[in-house]
C-alpha positions as CSV (number, residue, x, y, z in Angstrom):
1,M,0.1,-0.2,-0.2
2,K,1.0,3.3,-0.7
3,V,1.2,5.4,2.3
4,L,2.5,9.0,2.5
5,L,3.4,10.5,5.4
6,H,3.0,14.4,5.3
7,Y,5.5,14.8,8.1
8,A,9.4,15.4,8.7
9,A,9.9,12.4,10.6
10,G,13.4,12.1,12.6
11,P,15.7,9.6,11.6
12,G,14.4,7.3,14.5
13,L,11.3,7.4,13.5
14,E,11.5,7.2,9.7
15,A,13.4,3.9,10.4
16,R,11.1,2.3,12.6
17,L,8.0,3.3,10.0
18,R,10.2,1.9,7.2
19,A,10.6,-1.7,9.1
20,L,7.1,-2.3,9.3
21,P,5.5,-4.6,7.3
22,G,3.4,-3.8,4.0
23,L,3.8,-0.2,3.5
24,D,5.7,1.5,0.2
25,L,6.4,4.8,2.4
26,R,7.2,8.0,1.4
27,V,7.7,11.2,3.9
28,C,7.1,14.7,2.8
29,S,7.7,17.2,5.0
30,E,4.6,20.0,5.7
31,A,6.9,22.6,4.7
32,D,7.8,20.8,1.0
33,E,4.5,22.1,-0.8
34,A,6.3,21.1,-3.8
35,G,7.3,17.4,-2.6
36,L,3.6,16.9,-1.1
37,A,2.3,18.2,-5.2
38,R,4.6,15.1,-6.5
39,A,3.3,12.6,-3.9
40,L,-0.1,13.3,-4.0
41,P,-0.9,11.6,-7.3
42,W,1.0,8.7,-6.1
43,A,-0.4,8.1,-2.7
44,E,-3.3,5.8,-1.5
45,V,-3.4,6.8,1.9
46,I,-2.2,9.8,3.6
47,W,-0.6,9.8,7.1
48,H,-1.5,13.5,8.0
49,V,-0.8,15.9,11.2
50,L,-1.4,19.1,10.8
51,R,-0.8,20.9,8.0
52,P,-4.5,21.6,6.6
53,L,-5.3,18.9,4.2
54,T,-7.5,21.1,1.5
55,A,-10.0,20.0,-1.0
56,A,-7.3,20.8,-3.4
57,H,-5.1,18.5,-2.0
58,I,-7.4,15.6,-2.5
59,A,-8.6,16.4,-5.6
60,A,-4.9,16.0,-6.8
61,A,-4.8,12.7,-5.3
62,P,-6.9,10.4,-7.7
63,G,-5.8,7.3,-6.0
64,L,-6.3,8.6,-2.4
65,R,-8.8,5.8,-0.3
66,L,-7.7,6.8,3.6
67,I,-6.9,9.6,5.3
68,Q,-5.5,9.0,8.8
69,K,-5.2,11.5,11.2
70,I,-1.8,10.9,13.4
71,G,-3.9,12.2,16.4
72,V,-7.9,13.0,17.5
73,G,-8.7,16.7,15.7
74,V,-9.7,16.5,12.2
75,N,-10.5,19.9,12.0
76,T,-7.6,20.3,9.6
77,I,-9.3,18.0,7.2
78,D,-11.3,19.1,4.2
79,L,-14.0,16.4,5.3
80,D,-16.9,17.2,2.9
81,A,-14.0,16.9,-0.2
82,A,-12.9,13.2,1.5
83,R,-16.9,12.5,1.8
84,A,-17.6,13.6,-1.8
85,R,-15.2,11.2,-3.2
86,G,-15.9,8.5,-0.7
87,I,-12.2,8.6,1.2
88,A,-12.7,7.2,4.5
89,V,-11.0,9.3,7.1
90,C,-10.0,7.6,10.9
91,N,-8.3,9.1,13.7
92,L,-6.5,8.1,17.0
93,P,-8.4,8.9,20.2
94,G,-6.3,8.0,22.8
95,T,-3.2,7.7,21.1
96,N,-1.9,10.8,22.4
97,S,-3.9,11.4,25.5
98,R,-0.7,10.9,28.4
99,A,1.6,12.8,26.6
100,V,-1.0,15.9,26.1
101,A,-2.4,15.7,30.0
102,E,1.8,16.1,30.9
103,L,2.2,19.1,28.9
104,T,-1.2,20.5,30.2
105,L,0.3,19.7,33.9
106,L,3.9,21.6,32.7
107,L,1.8,24.5,31.2
108,M,-0.3,24.8,34.6
109,L,2.6,24.6,36.8
110,G,4.9,27.0,34.2
111,A,2.6,29.4,34.1
112,L,1.7,29.9,38.3
113,R,5.5,29.7,38.8
114,R,6.2,32.2,35.5
115,V,8.9,29.6,34.5
116,S,9.3,31.5,31.1
117,H,10.4,34.7,32.5
118,F,12.6,33.3,35.2
119,D,14.3,31.2,32.3
120,A,15.0,34.4,30.3
121,E,15.8,36.1,33.1
122,T,18.5,33.8,34.8
123,R,20.1,33.5,30.7
124,A,20.6,37.2,30.5
125,G,22.6,36.7,34.3
126,R,19.5,39.3,35.9
127,G,18.6,35.7,37.7
128,W,18.6,37.1,41.4
129,A,17.8,40.7,40.3
130,Q,14.1,40.1,40.3
131,P,11.7,43.1,41.8
132,P,10.1,41.5,45.0
133,A,6.9,42.2,43.6
134,L,6.9,39.9,41.4
135,Q,6.9,37.2,44.8
136,D,2.8,38.1,45.0
137,G,2.7,36.2,41.6
138,L,4.1,33.2,41.9
139,F,1.6,30.3,43.3
140,E,1.2,26.6,43.8
141,L,-0.6,24.3,42.6
142,G,-1.5,22.0,45.4
143,G,-4.7,23.7,47.2
144,R,-6.2,25.6,44.2
145,T,-9.5,24.7,42.3
146,V,-8.8,23.6,38.7
147,G,-11.5,23.0,36.3
148,L,-11.4,21.1,33.5
149,V,-13.5,21.9,30.3
150,G,-14.5,18.8,28.8
151,Y,-14.0,15.3,30.2
152,G,-12.7,13.0,27.9
153,A,-9.3,11.0,27.5
154,I,-7.4,13.5,28.5
155,P,-9.1,14.9,31.7
156,A,-10.0,11.3,32.8
157,L,-6.0,11.0,33.1
158,L,-4.9,14.5,34.3
159,A,-7.9,14.6,37.3
160,P,-6.4,12.0,39.5
161,V,-3.3,13.5,39.2
162,L,-4.2,16.8,40.6
163,A,-6.5,15.5,43.1
164,A,-3.4,13.5,44.3
165,M,-1.2,17.1,44.3
166,G,-4.1,18.2,46.5
167,C,-6.5,20.5,43.7
168,R,-10.2,20.3,44.3
169,V,-11.3,19.7,40.4
170,L,-14.4,20.3,39.2
171,Y,-15.6,19.2,35.4
172,T,-18.2,20.0,32.8
173,A,-19.0,18.0,30.4
174,R,-22.7,17.0,28.2
175,A,-23.5,15.2,31.3
176,A,-22.4,14.1,34.6
177,K,-19.5,10.8,33.9
178,A,-20.1,8.0,36.2
179,G,-16.9,7.6,38.5
180,A,-15.2,11.2,37.2
181,V,-12.6,12.3,39.7
182,G,-14.2,15.8,40.3
183,E,-17.2,17.6,41.0
184,F,-19.9,18.4,37.7
185,R,-20.3,22.0,37.3
186,D,-22.6,23.7,34.0
187,L,-19.5,26.1,32.3
188,D,-20.5,29.6,33.7
189,A,-20.4,27.8,37.4
190,L,-16.7,25.9,36.3
191,L,-15.6,29.1,35.3
192,A,-16.7,31.6,38.0
193,E,-15.5,29.0,40.6
194,S,-12.6,28.3,39.3
195,D,-8.5,29.3,39.8
196,V,-7.1,27.5,36.4
197,V,-9.4,27.0,33.9
198,S,-7.9,24.2,31.2
199,L,-9.6,23.6,27.5
200,H,-10.3,19.8,26.6
201,I,-13.0,19.7,24.2
202,P,-13.1,19.8,20.1
203,E,-13.1,22.9,17.9
204,T,-16.7,22.6,16.1
205,P,-18.6,25.7,14.9
206,E,-21.0,25.0,18.8
207,T,-17.2,25.8,20.2
208,R,-15.4,28.3,18.6
209,G,-14.7,30.9,20.7
210,L,-16.4,29.8,23.5
211,I,-13.5,31.4,25.5
212,D,-14.8,34.8,25.0
213,A,-14.6,38.3,26.7
214,R,-17.8,37.3,28.5
215,A,-16.1,33.9,29.6
216,M,-13.3,35.5,30.6
217,A,-15.4,38.4,32.8
218,R,-16.8,35.5,34.8
219,M,-13.6,33.7,35.6
220,K,-12.0,34.6,38.9
221,P,-9.5,37.7,39.1
222,G,-6.0,36.2,38.9
223,A,-7.3,32.8,37.2
224,V,-5.0,31.3,34.8
225,L,-5.9,29.5,31.5
226,V,-4.5,26.9,29.8
227,N,-5.4,25.4,26.5
228,T,-3.9,22.1,25.0
229,A,-6.9,21.7,22.9
230,R,-7.6,23.8,19.9
231,G,-6.9,27.4,19.4
232,G,-10.0,28.3,17.7
233,L,-11.6,28.0,21.3
234,V,-9.9,30.9,22.7
235,D,-10.9,34.3,21.5
236,Q,-7.0,35.6,21.4
237,A,-7.5,39.3,21.3
238,A,-9.8,39.1,24.7
239,L,-7.2,36.7,25.8
240,V,-4.8,39.3,25.3
241,A,-6.8,42.4,26.9
242,A,-7.2,40.0,30.1
243,L,-4.0,39.1,30.3
244,R,-2.5,43.2,29.8
245,S,-5.4,44.2,32.8
246,G,-4.4,41.5,35.1
247,H,-7.8,40.4,34.9
248,L,-6.3,36.5,34.3
249,A,-2.8,36.0,35.8
250,A,-1.3,33.8,33.5
251,A,-1.8,31.8,30.5
252,G,-0.7,28.2,29.0
253,L,-0.8,27.8,25.8
254,D,0.2,24.7,23.5
255,V,-2.5,26.0,20.6
256,F,-3.6,29.4,18.6
257,A,-5.6,30.5,16.5
258,A,-3.8,30.8,13.8
259,E,-0.8,28.1,13.2
260,P,1.8,28.3,12.6
261,A,1.6,31.1,15.0
262,D,3.3,34.3,14.2
263,P,5.7,35.6,16.0
264,R,4.3,39.1,15.7
265,D,1.3,37.9,18.1
266,P,0.7,40.3,20.7
267,L,0.7,37.0,23.2
268,F,4.3,36.7,22.9
269,S,5.4,40.2,24.1
270,L,3.6,39.2,27.6
271,P,5.8,38.1,30.2
272,N,2.7,36.3,31.7
273,V,2.0,33.9,29.4
274,V,4.2,30.4,28.6
275,V,3.7,28.7,25.0
276,T,4.9,25.8,23.2
277,P,4.2,25.2,19.6
278,H,1.4,22.7,19.5
279,V,3.6,19.7,20.3
280,G,1.2,18.3,23.6
281,W,1.0,15.2,21.8
282,L,4.8,14.7,20.1
283,T,6.2,12.0,22.4
284,T,7.9,8.9,21.2
285,G,5.5,6.9,22.9
286,T,2.2,8.8,21.4
287,F,4.6,7.8,18.0
288,D,4.4,4.6,18.7
289,R,0.8,4.1,19.9
290,S,-0.3,6.0,16.7
291,F,1.6,4.1,14.2
292,A,0.8,1.1,15.4
293,I,-3.0,1.5,14.7
294,A,-2.2,3.7,11.8
295,A,-0.4,0.7,10.2
296,E,-3.4,-1.7,11.3
297,N,-5.6,0.8,9.2
298,V,-3.6,0.2,6.4
299,R,-3.7,-3.7,6.7
300,R,-7.8,-3.7,7.0
301,L,-7.4,-1.5,4.0
302,G,-6.1,-3.8,1.9
303,A,-7.8,-7.0,3.2
304,G,-11.2,-4.8,2.9
305,E,-12.0,-5.1,6.7
306,A,-14.0,-2.2,9.1
307,L,-11.5,0.0,9.6
308,L,-10.6,1.4,12.9
309,H,-11.8,4.9,14.4
310,R,-13.3,5.9,11.4
311,V,-15.0,9.5,11.7
312,A,-15.7,9.8,8.1
């Protein structure tokens, strides 16, 4: 089966993938538009990561039979174009959950302890020359109320860790979850009660811009917003305003409204923001779990069997 990985795989990952049986694999960096244009007419399967896969890309791949998302969110795939051609689209729920849960915790701690500020100051030789007022803005996570917006696989891993650290955990979802760690709240109540709000829902027309100026105004003065889900969930201009005014103390962000993020974005000039470039999922463990299922779906496609985790 002719499989195109649209991602710049490192040498170790590429070697492991080429050892998988039954694959005729090509690797094309997401930045290589010319290489992608050459590879699309050849491909039967695309292993898709983050760079948007458009209707034009799909039209340029006449033999395409499967788009396999390496991850969960399929908002970067033109699903209507895939459906129109009868091309299957699958994702990989759960394969990156542990990695994202761990980075979420890292961003919570990094925002509360102003890690990016101290990193820059220490590198500049000013680590021990901080203004005394900074002391009033450094917080522990234990003892704080953490609100999880959504309660899927990632919050289910994260909530027990937060509870073990001494946090009070709240969560919101379409309905209360049996066995969930934490107390159920509707969104408005969660925003009003939480010291840290962490987003864990997909971006859809209904959720886009969910955390807007009104939602931020409902959050506690001095609260922290963490987003490892999708950038479109947050009104980024409103977030900048809330951080500048001091209504929100800090933010920890792995995702942005536009990606790759523009280095001129006002967010990046704020000292109370900790950022990473949509790498919450990016670990060797995620790769091993993900590509095992992706390869199994290629085998199933060739054998005419039902595909795993088909979403379209």
